[in-house]
C-alpha positions in Angstrom: 17.3 -42.6 -3.3 14.7 -44.8 -5.0 14.5 -42.5 -8.0 18.3 -42.5 -8.5 18.4 -46.3 -8.1 15.7 -46.8 -10.7 17.3 -44.3 -13.1 20.5 -46.2 -12.8 18.8 -49.6 -13.4 17.1 -48.3 -16.6 20.3 -46.8 -17.9 19.2 -43.1 -17.8 22.1 -42.5 -15.3 25.3 -44.3 -16.0 27.1 -45.8 -13.0 30.0 -43.3 -13.6 27.5 -40.4 -13.4 25.9 -41.5 -10.1 25.7 -38.8 -7.4 28.5 -38.6 -4.8 26.1 -39.1 -1.9 24.6 -42.3 -3.4 27.2 -44.8 -2.0 27.1 -43.2 1.5 23.3 -43.2 1.5 23.2 -46.8 0.5 25.8 -47.8 3.1 24.2 -45.8 5.9 20.5 -45.5 5.2 18.5 -43.2 7.5 16.3 -44.8 10.1 13.3 -42.8 8.8 12.8 -41.8 5.2 13.4 -38.1 4.7 10.2 -36.3 4.4 9.6 -32.7 3.1 7.0 -30.9 5.2 5.7 -27.7 3.9 6.3 -24.9 6.5 3.1 -23.9 8.3 2.2 -20.3 7.5 0.1 -18.3 9.8 -2.8 -16.3 8.4 -1.9 -12.7 7.7 -2.8 -10.6 10.8 -1.3 -7.5 9.3 -4.0 -4.9 8.3 -4.0 -4.2 4.6 -3.2 -0.7 3.7 -5.6 1.2 1.6 -4.7 1.5 -2.0 -4.2 5.2 -3.0 -6.4 6.5 -5.7 -4.8 6.8 -9.0 -5.7 9.9 -11.0 -5.0 9.7 -14.7 -5.0 12.5 -17.3 -8.2 11.0 -18.7 -9.9 11.4 -15.4 -9.2 15.2 -15.5 -10.7 15.4 -19.0 -13.7 13.4 -17.8 -14.2 15.6 -14.8 -14.0 18.7 -17.1 -16.6 17.3 -19.5 -18.9 16.4 -16.6 -18.6 19.7 -14.9 -18.9 21.5 -18.3 -22.2 19.7 -19.2 -23.5 20.4 -15.7 -22.8 24.1 -16.0 -24.1 24.2 -19.5 -27.4 22.7 -18.3 -28.0 25.9 -16.3 -27.9 28.0 -19.5 -26.7 31.0 -17.6 -23.3 31.6 -19.2 -22.1 32.0 -22.8 -19.6 29.7 -24.4 -16.3 31.5 -23.6 -17.3 32.2 -20.0 -18.5 28.6 -19.6 -14.9 27.3 -20.1 -13.5 29.7 -17.5 -16.2 28.9 -15.0 -15.7 25.2 -15.5 -12.0 25.5 -14.8 -12.6 27.6 -11.7 -15.2 25.0 -10.4 -12.7 22.2 -10.9 -10.0 24.2 -9.2 -12.2 24.5 -6.1 -12.6 20.7 -6.2 -8.8 20.2 -6.3 -8.4 19.5 -10.0 -5.8 21.7 -11.6 -6.1 22.0 -15.4 -3.3 23.4 -17.5 -3.5 25.2 -20.7 -2.6 23.4 -23.9 1.1 23.5 -24.6 2.0 24.8 -21.1 4.7 23.0 -19.2 3.5 21.0 -16.1 4.4 22.6 -12.8 
């Protein structure tokens, strides 16, 4: 109410543009000034769900390289067999690698 009154006094709002409610509010002012009270929110009691792990393509490559260097450190296998054994070791850990150019299943 006071803001609209002040805006009308300074000429920002013309008397012809005053809000419809202004005359009613001026004729019948409320006994208490309207007050906005922010609703009280209770602290969250809901248990937060665990965020699922995100497994990117780069993680598969990183896992392959780590496993490859681990197996290469044993110096038991030759180069071609080392790739196959690395793939098999990752498969037992649940990481499925696909051949280059193969369509994803």
